[in-house]
C-alpha positions as CSV (number, residue, x, y, z in Angstrom):
1,X,-6.4,-20.7,-20.4
2,X,-6.1,-21.6,-16.6
3,X,-9.2,-21.2,-14.6
4,X,-11.2,-22.8,-11.8
5,X,-13.6,-25.7,-12.4
6,X,-16.3,-27.4,-10.5
7,X,-15.9,-30.9,-11.3
8,X,-14.1,-30.1,-14.4
9,X,-16.7,-27.7,-16.0
10,X,-16.2,-24.1,-16.5
11,X,-18.1,-22.0,-14.0
12,X,-21.1,-20.1,-15.7
13,X,-21.1,-16.3,-15.6
14,X,-24.0,-15.7,-12.8
15,X,-22.3,-18.6,-10.8
16,X,-18.9,-16.9,-11.1
17,X,-20.2,-13.7,-10.1
18,X,-22.2,-15.3,-6.9
19,X,-18.9,-17.2,-6.0
20,X,-16.8,-14.1,-6.3
21,X,-19.2,-11.9,-4.1
22,X,-19.5,-14.6,-1.6
23,X,-15.7,-15.1,-1.3
24,X,-15.3,-11.5,-1.0
25,X,-17.9,-11.0,1.7
26,X,-16.7,-14.1,3.7
27,X,-13.0,-13.0,3.5
28,X,-13.6,-9.5,4.5
29,X,-16.3,-10.3,7.1
30,X,-14.1,-12.8,8.9
31,X,-10.7,-10.8,8.8
32,X,-12.1,-7.4,9.4
33,X,-14.4,-8.5,12.3
34,X,-11.4,-10.1,14.1
35,X,-9.1,-7.5,13.3
36,X,-11.7,-5.0,14.8
37,X,-11.6,-6.9,18.1
38,X,-7.8,-6.6,18.0
39,X,-7.8,-2.8,17.4
40,X,-10.6,-2.4,20.2
41,X,-8.3,-4.3,22.5
42,X,-5.4,-2.3,21.7
43,X,-7.1,1.0,22.6
44,X,-9.5,-0.1,25.3
45,X,-7.4,-2.5,27.4
46,X,-3.7,-2.6,28.7
47,X,-3.1,-6.1,27.0
48,X,0.4,-6.3,25.4
49,X,0.2,-6.2,21.5
50,X,2.1,-9.5,21.4
51,X,-0.8,-11.2,23.0
52,X,-3.0,-10.3,20.4
53,X,-1.0,-11.7,17.7
54,X,-2.9,-15.1,17.6
55,X,-6.0,-13.0,16.8
56,X,-4.2,-11.1,14.1
57,X,-3.1,-14.5,12.5
58,X,-6.7,-15.9,13.1
59,X,-8.0,-12.9,10.9
60,X,-5.4,-13.6,8.4
61,X,-7.1,-16.8,7.6
62,X,-10.1,-15.2,6.1
63,X,-9.3,-15.7,2.4
64,X,-8.5,-19.5,3.0
65,X,-11.7,-19.9,5.0
66,X,-13.7,-18.2,2.3
67,X,-12.0,-20.2,-0.4
68,X,-12.8,-23.5,1.4
69,X,-16.5,-22.5,2.2
70,X,-17.4,-21.2,-1.3
71,X,-15.8,-24.3,-2.9
72,X,-17.4,-26.7,-0.7
73,X,-20.8,-25.2,-0.8
74,X,-20.7,-24.7,-4.6
75,X,-18.9,-27.8,-5.7
76,X,-18.9,-30.3,-3.0
77,X,-16.1,-32.6,-2.0
78,X,-14.9,-33.3,-5.5
79,X,-14.3,-29.5,-6.0
80,X,-12.9,-29.2,-2.4
81,X,-10.4,-31.8,-3.2
82,X,-9.3,-30.1,-6.4
83,X,-8.8,-26.8,-4.5
84,X,-6.7,-28.6,-1.6
85,X,-4.9,-30.3,-4.4
86,X,-3.3,-27.2,-5.4
87,X,-1.1,-27.6,-2.5
88,X,0.3,-30.9,-3.8
89,X,1.4,-29.5,-7.2
90,X,5.1,-29.6,-6.7
91,X,6.6,-31.1,-9.9
92,X,6.8,-27.8,-11.6
93,X,10.7,-27.3,-12.5
94,X,13.5,-26.0,-10.3
95,X,13.7,-22.5,-11.9
96,X,10.1,-21.8,-10.5
97,X,11.2,-22.8,-7.1
98,X,14.1,-20.5,-7.4
99,X,12.0,-17.7,-8.7
100,X,9.7,-18.2,-5.8
101,X,12.2,-18.5,-2.9
102,X,15.2,-16.6,-4.2
103,X,13.2,-13.8,-6.3
104,X,11.6,-12.0,-3.2
105,X,14.7,-11.5,-1.2
106,X,16.6,-10.3,-4.5
107,X,14.1,-7.6,-5.0
108,X,13.9,-6.7,-1.5
109,X,17.7,-6.6,-1.4
110,X,17.6,-4.1,-4.5
111,X,15.2,-2.1,-2.6
112,X,17.4,-2.0,0.4
113,X,20.3,-1.0,-2.0
114,X,18.2,1.8,-3.4
115,X,17.5,3.0,0.2
116,X,21.2,3.1,0.8
117,X,21.8,5.2,-2.2
118,X,18.8,7.4,-1.1
119,X,20.6,8.0,2.2
120,X,19.6,5.4,4.6
121,X,22.1,4.4,7.1
122,X,22.6,0.7,6.4
123,X,25.8,0.2,8.4
124,X,28.2,-2.6,7.6
125,X,27.4,-5.6,5.4
126,X,28.0,-9.1,6.9
127,X,27.3,-12.7,5.6
128,X,28.0,-14.5,8.9
129,X,24.3,-15.0,9.6
130,X,23.3,-16.4,6.1
131,X,22.6,-20.0,7.5
132,X,19.6,-18.4,9.2
133,X,18.1,-17.7,5.8
134,X,16.1,-21.0,5.6
135,X,15.2,-20.8,9.2
136,X,13.6,-17.3,8.4
137,X,11.9,-18.7,5.4
138,X,10.3,-21.6,7.3
139,X,9.3,-19.2,10.2
140,X,7.3,-17.1,7.8
141,X,5.2,-20.0,6.2
142,X,2.6,-20.5,9.0
143,X,1.8,-16.9,9.2
144,X,0.3,-14.9,6.4
145,X,1.7,-17.2,3.6
146,X,-0.3,-20.3,4.6
147,X,-3.3,-18.3,5.9
148,X,-3.7,-16.5,2.7
149,X,-2.6,-18.1,-0.3
150,X,-5.2,-20.8,-0.9
151,X,-7.7,-18.0,-1.1
152,X,-5.7,-15.4,-3.2
153,X,-3.9,-17.7,-5.6
154,X,-5.8,-21.0,-5.2
155,X,-9.3,-19.4,-5.5
156,X,-9.6,-16.0,-6.5
157,X,-7.0,-15.6,-9.1
158,X,-8.2,-18.8,-11.0
159,X,-11.8,-17.4,-10.8
160,X,-10.9,-14.2,-12.3
161,X,-8.7,-15.6,-14.9
162,X,-11.6,-17.4,-16.6
163,X,-12.9,-14.3,-18.1
164,X,-9.9,-11.7,-17.5
165,X,-6.5,-11.9,-18.8
166,X,-3.4,-12.4,-16.7
167,X,-2.7,-8.6,-16.5
168,X,-6.2,-7.6,-15.4
169,X,-6.7,-10.4,-13.1
170,X,-3.3,-9.5,-11.5
171,X,-4.3,-6.1,-11.0
172,X,-7.8,-7.1,-9.4
173,X,-6.3,-9.5,-7.1
174,X,-3.7,-7.0,-6.1
175,X,-6.1,-4.4,-5.2
176,X,-8.3,-6.6,-3.3
177,X,-5.2,-8.0,-1.5
178,X,-4.3,-4.4,-0.7
179,X,-7.7,-3.4,0.4
180,X,-8.0,-6.5,2.7
181,X,-5.0,-5.3,4.6
182,X,-6.4,-1.9,5.4
183,X,-7.5,-2.4,9.1
184,X,-4.0,-3.7,9.8
185,X,-2.6,-0.2,9.1
186,X,-3.6,0.6,12.7
187,X,-2.5,-2.4,14.2
188,X,1.2,-3.0,15.5
189,X,2.1,-5.3,12.6
190,X,0.9,-6.8,9.4
191,X,1.9,-4.3,6.8
192,X,4.7,-2.0,6.2
193,X,2.3,0.8,7.3
194,X,1.4,-0.7,10.6
195,X,2.8,0.8,13.6
196,X,3.6,4.0,11.8
197,X,1.6,7.2,10.9
198,X,-0.9,6.4,8.3
199,X,-0.2,8.8,5.4
200,X,-0.4,9.1,1.6
201,X,3.3,8.3,1.1
202,X,3.2,5.1,3.2
203,X,-0.1,3.9,1.9
204,X,1.0,4.6,-1.8
205,X,4.2,2.8,-1.3
206,X,2.8,-0.3,0.2
207,X,0.0,-0.3,-2.6
208,X,2.6,0.0,-5.3
209,X,4.5,-3.1,-3.7
210,X,1.5,-5.2,-3.3
211,X,-0.1,-4.7,-6.5
212,X,3.2,-4.9,-8.6
213,X,4.1,-8.2,-6.9
214,X,0.6,-9.6,-7.5
215,X,1.8,-9.8,-11.1
216,X,4.7,-12.1,-10.2
217,X,2.4,-14.4,-8.3
218,X,0.3,-14.8,-11.5
219,X,3.5,-15.5,-13.4
220,X,4.2,-18.4,-11.2
221,X,0.6,-19.7,-11.2
222,X,0.5,-19.7,-15.0
223,X,3.5,-21.6,-15.2
224,X,3.2,-24.2,-12.5
225,X,-0.4,-25.3,-13.2
226,X,-1.8,-23.1,-10.3
227,X,0.6,-24.4,-7.6
228,X,-0.5,-23.0,-4.3
229,X,2.7,-24.4,-2.8
230,X,4.9,-22.1,-4.9
231,X,2.5,-19.2,-4.0
232,X,3.1,-20.1,-0.2
233,X,6.9,-20.2,-0.6
234,X,6.9,-17.0,-2.4
235,X,4.7,-15.2,-0.1
236,X,6.9,-16.5,2.9
237,X,10.1,-15.3,1.1
238,X,8.6,-11.9,0.8
239,X,7.6,-11.7,4.5
240,X,10.7,-13.4,5.8
241,X,13.1,-10.2,5.4
242,X,15.8,-12.4,4.6
243,X,18.1,-9.5,3.1
244,X,18.0,-7.8,6.6
245,X,20.4,-10.8,7.7
246,X,23.2,-9.1,5.9
247,X,22.9,-5.7,7.2
248,X,22.9,-6.5,10.9
249,X,22.7,-2.8,11.9
250,X,19.3,-2.5,10.4
251,X,16.6,-3.9,12.3
252,X,13.8,-5.5,10.5
253,X,11.3,-5.0,13.4
254,X,11.1,-2.2,16.1
255,X,8.7,-3.1,19.0
256,X,6.9,-5.5,16.7
257,X,6.4,-3.1,13.8
258,X,8.5,-3.0,10.7
259,X,11.5,-0.5,11.0
260,X,11.8,2.8,9.0
261,X,14.6,1.4,6.8
262,X,12.8,-1.9,6.2
263,X,9.6,-0.2,5.2
264,X,11.4,2.0,2.8
265,X,13.4,-0.8,1.3
266,X,10.2,-2.7,0.7
267,X,8.5,0.3,-1.1
268,X,11.6,0.7,-3.2
269,X,11.4,-3.0,-4.0
270,X,8.4,-2.1,-6.3
271,X,10.9,-0.7,-8.8
272,X,12.7,-3.9,-9.6
273,X,9.4,-5.8,-9.4
274,X,7.9,-3.2,-11.8
275,X,10.6,-3.8,-14.2
276,X,10.3,-7.6,-14.0
277,X,6.4,-7.1,-14.6
278,X,7.2,-5.1,-17.7
279,X,9.4,-7.7,-19.1
280,X,6.8,-10.5,-18.5
281,X,4.2,-8.3,-20.2
282,X,6.7,-7.6,-23.1
283,X,7.4,-11.2,-23.5
284,X,4.2,-13.0,-22.8
285,X,1.4,-10.2,-23.5
286,X,-1.4,-9.4,-21.2
287,X,-3.6,-12.5,-21.5
288,X,-1.5,-15.3,-20.2
289,X,1.9,-15.2,-18.7
290,X,2.8,-18.8,-20.0
291,X,3.7,-19.7,-23.5
292,X,2.4,-23.3,-22.9
293,X,-1.1,-22.0,-22.4
294,X,-1.3,-19.7,-25.2
295,X,-3.2,-20.5,-28.3
């Protein structure tokens, strides 16, 4: 069973609960207070939304800041080195790199195809811009991927995995991850709901995608000894919007907000992700998504 340790020892129940609560309070307190300033600035001033992007990104660092704070105060330098060392877990097998980097564009591409079948105007398909895929991936790393993953998959997921199975921990992290994004629904960017009317369909579609993809992060986590590096790469691949390179008539963003077709495609991507999750659950069971760690 994979789980967080403080100098090698399993965290006790009361300590685990205290660490969990502190992490949630610091994460939400940091992110939501900064994003509240962004929302106020958008409504009370004439500042261009693009000028507020640094604040949005600063707010996105909440999970990582919380993970570092809770780990350092609870376990000291040794525990902090262990946490940060998750960035250095890179010898994990090429198939997991392929899943983390290629998997997200594939499922979003399937979502894009489903959107086309549902009537979305995708225009012509072109492969001329494919060399930019790597550039898109790299450009997405410094934003949400690097700002969040030490918190979500480096700290929170292992903490929950101590007492819960992989499926329940994935569900819990996915729900926290979704709820953490809520203030950004009214911001110009940050979620597939941002920049558009906040309604049940938009929020439900976004929730379905975020929660379902949380299971894939756990699958990678359980099979890569808790590598945060792989989680960062997968998060970046999700955010990069690489499939839209191949449908140049469909914009990924419109005035900084995700376009209608891009949003629809992302929500439809929950379908292939859900199929993969069901396959993972059928193969591994609900306790651990890695045969090597099952008793």
